[in-house]
C-alpha atoms as one frame of an Amber mdcrd trajectory, in Angstrom:
protein
   0.000   0.000   0.000   1.326   3.433  -0.943  -0.370   6.612   0.228   0.599
  10.152  -0.679   0.603  13.147   1.636  -1.891  14.561   2.503  -5.407  13.179
   2.079  -7.095  15.155   4.844 -10.674  14.214   4.033  -9.873  10.564   3.315
  -6.906   9.788   5.526  -5.552   6.366   4.584  -2.315   6.504   6.509  -1.919
   4.049   9.389  -2.445   5.546  12.818   0.404   3.693  14.532   3.552   5.759
  15.113   6.801   4.026  16.057  10.086   4.860  17.710  13.400   3.897  16.125
  13.803   0.982  18.557  10.319  -0.277  17.758  11.074  -0.097  14.035  14.258
  -2.142  14.515  12.254  -4.722  16.429   9.576  -4.780  13.745  12.156  -5.218
  10.983  13.683  -8.143  12.880  10.290  -9.761  13.394   9.396  -9.422   9.706
  12.683 -11.057   8.711  12.263 -13.823  11.296   8.750 -14.473   9.977  10.097
 -15.214   6.516  10.597 -11.977   4.591  14.332 -11.661   3.810  15.881  -8.306
   4.632  17.197  -7.955   1.096  13.698  -8.422  -0.267  12.432  -5.630   1.993
  15.299  -3.489   0.697  14.304  -4.215  -2.889  10.690  -3.313  -2.148  11.830
  -0.051  -0.573  13.913   0.839  -3.638  10.972   0.168  -5.956   8.643   2.257
  -3.750  11.094   5.162  -3.771  11.606   4.845  -7.530   7.848   5.014  -8.145
   7.532   8.059  -5.896  10.488   9.785  -7.558   9.044   9.370 -11.047   5.591
  10.541  -9.951   6.980  13.643  -8.275   9.461  14.592 -11.001   8.100  13.043
 -14.225  10.470  15.017 -16.458  13.644  14.180 -14.533  16.337  12.001 -16.103
  19.242  12.487 -13.713  19.791  11.440 -10.109  22.592  11.718  -7.556  22.405
   9.289  -4.657  24.189  10.239  -1.424  24.712   7.133   0.690  26.204   6.219
   4.039  26.794   2.837   5.574  23.485   1.406   6.797  20.381  -0.097   5.278
  19.402   3.307   3.902  22.541   3.071   1.795  21.350  -0.313   0.542  18.026
   1.229  -0.470  19.990   3.915  -2.291  22.219   1.490  -4.187  19.208  -0.506
  -5.383  17.387   2.675  -6.381  20.464   3.627  -8.409  20.225   0.291 -10.237
  16.600   0.985 -11.172  17.453   4.455 -12.451  20.432   3.092 -14.409  18.262
   0.464 -16.093  15.750   3.177 -17.028  18.460   5.071 -18.902  18.904   7.914
 -16.427  22.162   9.713 -15.724  23.138   8.207 -12.379  25.914   8.786  -9.890
  26.358   7.463  -6.372  28.489   9.442  -3.945  29.504   7.462  -0.882  30.350
   8.831   2.534  31.325   5.370   3.828  33.772   3.228   1.885  31.816   0.308
   0.332  34.160  -2.361   1.791  32.842  -1.334   5.220  29.296  -2.334   4.257
  27.864  -5.526   5.732  24.786  -7.681   5.350  22.049  -6.614   2.962  23.677
  -3.232   2.310  26.766  -5.055   0.988  24.556  -7.175  -1.274  22.911  -4.020
  -2.615  26.312  -2.471  -3.326  27.367  -5.607  -5.190  24.232  -5.411  -7.320
  24.964  -1.763  -8.135  28.517  -2.692  -9.096  27.253  -5.474 -11.349  24.928
  -2.991 -13.051  27.947  -0.692 -13.624  26.447   2.166 -11.656  29.047   4.960
 -11.315  30.100   4.942  -7.636  32.769   7.136  -6.096  33.614   8.677  -2.721
  32.083  12.056  -1.925  34.552  14.903  -1.625  33.815  18.421  -0.440  32.590
  20.457  -3.358  31.799  17.409  -5.508  29.207  18.487  -8.094  25.632  17.441
  -7.456  23.077  17.115 -10.222  19.529  16.027 -10.926  17.288  14.795  -8.148
  19.264  14.194  -4.957  18.450  11.048  -2.987  19.295  11.094   0.714  20.365
   7.619   1.833  22.837   8.797   4.458  21.391   8.098   7.911  18.664   5.727
   9.070  16.057   5.876  11.807  18.537   4.989  14.535  20.597   8.178  14.252
  21.121   9.932  17.582  23.398  12.687  18.788  24.765  15.599  16.772  25.562
  14.934  13.130  29.311  14.573  12.725  31.597  15.876  10.030  32.003  15.444
   7.165  28.345  14.403   7.051  27.246  17.805   8.301  29.142  19.489   5.483
  27.512  17.215   2.911  24.022  17.906   4.281  24.669  21.640   4.111  25.823
  21.270   0.514  22.639  19.371  -0.354  20.434  22.004   1.282  22.275  24.835
  -0.484  22.231  23.178  -3.901  18.740  24.267  -4.873  18.142  20.778  -6.266
  15.104  18.658  -5.368  15.739  16.141  -2.594  14.078  12.796  -1.915  14.776
  11.341   1.534  14.656   7.590   2.099  12.609   6.695   5.194  13.280  10.045
   6.904  15.581  13.012   6.275  19.106  12.459   7.577  19.660  14.460  10.743
  16.020  14.253  11.847  15.504  12.261  15.059  12.933   9.544  14.425  11.830
   9.579  18.076  11.524  13.278  18.873  11.266  15.235  15.621  14.244  17.396
  16.581  17.122  18.349  14.301  20.394  16.656  15.254  22.481  19.768  14.665
  21.863  19.867  10.916  19.382  17.923   8.793  18.436  17.369   5.193  15.563
  19.540   4.047  13.692  17.206   1.716  11.061  18.030  -0.846   9.763  14.459
  -0.689  10.202  11.733   1.917   9.307   8.092   1.304   8.792   6.273   4.604
   8.750   2.490   4.813   6.906  -0.225   6.782   5.771   2.012   9.670   5.460
   5.736  10.269   7.969   7.255  12.670   6.835   9.636  15.407   9.511  12.210
  14.545   8.104  12.722  11.043   5.089  14.505  12.495   6.232  16.720  15.363
   8.910  19.299  16.149  10.747  20.348  12.980   9.835  17.059  11.311   7.054
  18.531   9.137   9.423  21.261   7.910  12.156  18.789   6.944  10.011  15.999
   5.495   8.312  18.028   2.787   5.626  15.906   1.146   5.327  12.448   2.602
   4.728   9.134   0.836   4.221   5.986   2.883   4.672   2.401   1.709   4.232
  -0.544   4.051   6.359  -2.778   1.772   3.664  -5.459   2.000   4.566  -6.063
   5.634   2.517  -8.679   7.473  -0.493  -6.830   8.894  -0.702  -9.152  11.910
   2.897  -8.404  12.897   2.215  -4.691  12.493  -0.847  -4.967  14.713   1.133
  -6.796  17.405   4.044  -4.354  17.500   4.159  -1.864  20.374   3.836   1.760
  19.296   5.178   5.067  20.562   1.969   6.980  19.845  -1.294   6.899  17.961
  -1.913   9.406  15.204  -5.381  10.940  15.323  -7.419  10.394  12.186 -11.083
  10.746  11.294 -11.752   7.034  11.776 -10.123   6.605  15.198 -11.447   9.675
  17.008 -13.435   9.509  20.225 -17.052  10.411  19.682 -20.063  11.815  21.476
 -23.237   9.708  21.532 -26.275  10.957  19.615 -28.827  12.981  21.527 -32.310
  11.736  22.225 -35.137  13.769  20.773 -36.238  14.526  24.330 -32.821  15.998
  25.207 -32.563  19.206  27.225 -29.732  21.571  28.107 -29.312  20.222  31.609
 -28.043  16.920  30.228 -24.986  18.374  28.470 -23.124  20.071  31.226 -22.664
  23.517  32.679 -19.290  24.964  31.717 -17.798  27.966  33.480 -14.998  30.009
  31.871 -12.848  31.931  34.345 -10.678  34.696  32.934 -10.530  38.061  31.260
  -8.578  40.512  33.407  -8.429  44.137  32.292  -7.266  44.366  28.688  -7.588
  40.588  28.205 -11.330  40.097  27.982 -11.348  38.727  24.422  -9.580  35.501
  25.378 -12.299  34.452  27.803 -14.986  35.375  25.266 -13.381  33.135  22.652
 -13.278  30.213  25.067 -16.946  30.715  25.985 -18.016  31.056  22.364 -16.196
  27.897  21.280 -17.798  25.992  24.161 -21.223  27.061  22.901 -20.391  26.017
  19.346 -19.355  22.565  20.540 -22.560  21.796  22.362 -22.125  22.537  26.053
 -25.595  22.714  27.555 -24.954  25.855  29.599 -22.026  28.258  29.443 -21.165
  30.860  32.053 -18.372  33.409  32.077 -16.741  34.858  35.182 -14.760  37.937
  34.224 -14.008  41.528  35.111 -17.097  43.690  35.534 -15.840  45.982  32.777
 -16.311  43.192  30.257 -19.875  42.216  31.088 -21.620  44.575  28.650 -19.358
  43.611  25.735 -19.722  39.908  26.520 -23.527  40.087  26.609 -23.599  42.052
  23.372 -21.474  39.475  21.617 -22.693  36.302  23.337 -26.273  36.694  24.585
 -26.448  32.919  25.117 -23.743  33.073  27.814 -24.477  33.854  31.457 -21.932
  36.521  32.337 -20.958  37.532  35.851 -18.586  40.352  36.755 -16.290  39.433
  39.618 -14.401  41.614  42.028 -13.262  38.823  44.374 -12.629  35.119  44.566
 -15.499  34.657  47.025 -17.956  35.478  44.261 -16.426  32.780  42.095 -16.989
  30.055  44.677 -20.741  30.395  44.406 -20.689  30.315  40.625 -18.325  27.359
  40.490 -20.539  25.310  42.792 -23.108  24.918  40.017 -20.601  24.212  37.209
 -19.722  20.752  35.922 -16.497  21.826  34.175 -14.217  24.849  34.602 -12.022
  26.389  31.903  -9.501  28.505  33.765  -6.854  30.839  32.421  -7.829  32.551
  29.137  -6.933  36.192  29.716  -6.674  35.550  33.468  -3.541  37.628  33.940
  -0.975  37.146  36.658  -2.005  39.930  39.009  -3.794  39.597  42.356  -7.235
  39.276  40.736  -6.187  36.369  38.540  -4.199  34.650  41.295  -7.149  34.761
  43.686  -9.542  33.343  41.100  -7.134  30.538  40.247  -6.817  29.598  43.911
 -10.592  29.515  44.239 -10.929  27.347  41.135  -8.217  24.999  42.394 -10.269
  24.335  45.531 -13.106  22.859  43.485 -13.274  19.083  42.956 -14.473  19.541
  39.381 -13.003  18.575  35.990 -10.994  21.548  34.788  -9.067  22.801  31.762
  -6.143  25.085  32.578  -4.702  27.279  29.871  -2.579  30.406  29.378  -2.015
  32.317  32.627  -3.518  29.464  34.591  -0.438  27.504  33.525   1.952  30.361
  34.172   0.623  30.748  37.715   0.768  26.980  38.227   4.438  27.070  37.241
   5.109  29.699  39.920   3.976  27.234  42.578   1.693  27.539  45.552  -1.455
  26.474  43.693  -2.539  22.820  43.702  -3.842  21.385  40.454  -7.193  19.638
  40.903  -7.497  16.012  39.912  -8.917  15.113  36.494  -7.499  18.230  34.823
  -6.349  18.991  31.289  -3.358  21.295  30.775  -2.856  22.960  27.382   0.647
  24.497  27.285   2.506  25.851  24.315   6.267  25.136  24.397   7.052  28.246
  26.443   4.506  27.375  29.109   5.647  23.746  29.079   9.220  24.899  29.655
   8.179  26.926  32.706   6.152  24.031  34.115   9.106  21.637  33.741  11.851
  24.075  34.709  13.511  23.661  31.314  14.350  25.901  28.392  12.071  26.076
  25.373  14.875  24.526  23.317  14.972  21.543  25.692  11.223  21.051  25.378
  11.361  21.257  21.601  14.310  18.855  21.494  12.029  16.108  22.849   8.403
  17.107  22.575   7.030  13.591  23.233   9.212  13.266  26.310   8.183  16.700
  27.577   4.474  15.965  27.139   4.746  12.658  28.989   6.883  14.231  31.737
   4.280  16.953  32.297   1.469  14.425  32.432   3.360  12.355  34.991   4.413
  15.356  37.095   0.956  16.886  37.332  -1.079  13.662  37.045  -3.109  15.301
  34.322  -3.822  15.061  30.627  -1.476  17.394  28.754  -1.874  18.934  25.320
   1.528  20.159  24.162   0.599  22.517  21.360   2.639  23.230  18.247   3.457
  21.472  15.001   2.378  17.906  15.640   0.428  18.634  18.824   0.796  15.864
  21.409  -1.771  14.619  23.900  -0.294  12.736  26.854  -1.863  11.073  29.863
  -0.408  10.212  33.243  -0.785   6.494  32.442   1.608   6.836  29.485  -0.788
   7.095  26.555   0.388   9.417  23.790  -1.532  10.670  20.765  -0.401  12.986
  17.998  -2.419  15.303  15.786  -0.823  16.184  12.447  -3.663  18.456  11.370
  -3.257  22.229  11.381  -2.139  25.167   9.252   0.595  27.820   9.599  -2.095
  30.508   9.348  -3.082  29.456  12.882   0.086  31.075  14.247  -1.746  33.957
  15.895  -3.574  35.088  18.998  -6.665  33.420  20.371  -6.377  29.943  18.886
  -5.421  28.413  22.217  -8.430  30.040  23.874 -10.700  28.441  21.284  -9.097
  25.037  21.898  -9.559  25.327  25.669 -13.252  26.026  25.192 -13.674  23.048
  22.862 -12.003  20.691  25.348 -14.205  22.048  28.124 -17.382  21.587  26.082
 -16.537  17.976  25.260 -15.807  17.284  28.914 -19.109  18.867  29.878 -20.859
  16.430  27.534 -19.289  13.443  29.216 -16.038  12.622  27.435 -13.133  11.631
  29.706 -10.146  13.967  29.806  -7.851  12.156  27.366 -10.601  11.451  24.851
 -11.930  15.012  25.038  -8.465  16.431  24.478  -7.828  14.154  21.491 -11.104
  14.985  19.762 -10.778  18.703  20.500  -7.233  18.957  19.163  -8.201  17.159
  15.948 -11.304  19.338  15.426  -9.263  22.473  16.088  -6.429  21.481  13.749
  -8.670  20.248  10.956 -10.792  23.407  11.133  -7.575  25.406  10.916  -6.651
  23.549   7.723 -10.015  24.276   6.141 -10.113  27.929   7.162  -6.395  28.487
   6.630  -6.610  27.553   2.960  -7.126  31.250   2.227  -3.729  31.999   3.775
  -2.628  34.680   6.211  -5.068  36.763   8.193  -6.937  33.883   9.808  -8.667
  34.915  13.044  -9.296  32.450  15.830 -13.040  33.084  15.741 -13.055  32.064
  12.059 -12.638  28.448  13.194 -15.830  28.241  15.208 -18.310  27.398  12.464
 -15.963  24.804  10.960 -15.332  23.192  14.344 -19.060  22.818  14.873 -19.567
  21.327  11.412 -16.683  18.881  11.863 -18.025  17.780  15.250 -21.355  17.053
  13.603 -19.571  14.901  11.015 -17.730  12.958  13.711 -20.601  12.756  16.204
 -23.974  13.453  14.560 -26.473  14.979  16.940 -29.242  12.622  15.750 -27.003
   9.665  14.999
C-alpha cells in the first residue's frame, strides 16, 4: 500500500507511530517471519523509484548520497533501477563500500554489477539532478558529525530537489528534533511504519511531502508491534453519543470560563463562544465587571458575571460541571485569587494560558482530572527547562508533564501531542501555519471544556478537541494569512457534527 501526503478528508495513513527501537524490532520480526531483509530493501527501492518518477516526471538524472546502513542499501538498489531506465546516475559514498555488511553489501554488489558509477564524496563534488538522501537511518542519535554535516549543508544549499529515504538524515525519528543539521527534503518516502519524529517538532518542515509504503509487511505483525503513539485520524477519534429527541440543556453540562482581566477580555470570550459552538448545555463566564456589557452584546447565550473577588467565584463554580480557567486571566492579584478559588473545586478543569503560568510559579494545587494545554514556552516553565529543551524532545516533555501533574497534557505546536499520566500518547498532524496567531489556544480550551461537559473523559476530550481544532484550521487556513481564531468556530461545529452526529 502506498499513500501520498496529505489526504485530509480521506486519511488512509496508518495511525500507529513508532520509535526507532520499535522499528528495529519490527524489521527483525518481519525477517524472522520469513521476509528476507534484502527483499524488503528491494521493495523499498521500488517504492522510492515510483515516488520519484511521480513527483518529477520530467527528470532524467539522479545523484544518490549514501552512508553505511540499510538506507545506503536502499539507495544502491534505487540507483540500479534508475540506471536500467536510462537515467544519468551517480552514487556518492560517505562510507567506503568495503565497510558495508549484510544486505547493504549485497545491494552495493548489485549496483557494481549494473555498472552504476560509484565514487567517494569529496567536499565540493558536483551534485546534479534529483538528490536522494540515503545517508542516515532511523537509529541516528546525537549531533551529526563531520564530514556528514558538510555534505548535508551542501545538499540544502544546492537548490536541487531532494528525496529522503525513510526520513531526512539528521532528523531524530523519536523526537522530531534536528540533530544539529538535517536534510531539508522536498519528498520523503517512509517504509513499513510511520515514525513519530516525522510529524512533530521540525519534522514537518524537513520531510516536505510524505509518501508511505508498508512494503507489503505482514499486517498481523504490524498490529502486534508496540507503538510510541497513535496518530489521530477521522476514523479513530473519540465520539459523542447521539442525543435523544427529548434531550434538554441540563443533560450536556454547565461549563464555566474563568478569565478576562483588564485588557484581556477577548480571550475568555473566545473560550466561551467555542464551548457554545461545541454543544455545552450551559455556558457561564466569570470575568471583570468591565467586560460584562461587551460579553452580553457578543454572546447573549452566555451567562456573564462580573467578579471583584474570589469569594464570588466560589458560588458560581458550585453549580458548574467543568471549569475552563486561564484565558486572559492575567498574573495579578485578581487572577491569582480566582485561580486559587478554582483549584479548591473538585471539578473537571481545563487550565490554559495564565492558569499555567501561575501553576508554574507554585503555591497552587492542580485539581485532579485536569487537562493542561501548554505551548512550548509554558511547558518549559512548568518543567523548569528551556524552550529549546522542550522542543528537542516534545514527546518526552508531554509525557513528563502528564506524569508530574497527574493530568492530561496537550503540548501545542506542530504535531500537537496529547499525553496522559498512564503513558498514553496521541499525535495530531492536522493544522495550518495561518493558525500562528492570537486566540487559537483560547478556542481550543473552550472546545475541550465543552466535550468534557458532555461526558467525554479527559484524554478522549483532548484528542477529539485537538483534531477538530487542527482540521478546522486547515479548512479555514486555505485562504492563507489573516486567519482569526473566531473564524474556526463554524468549521469546528460542522466537523463535530460529522464525527458525532447529533441525531445519529
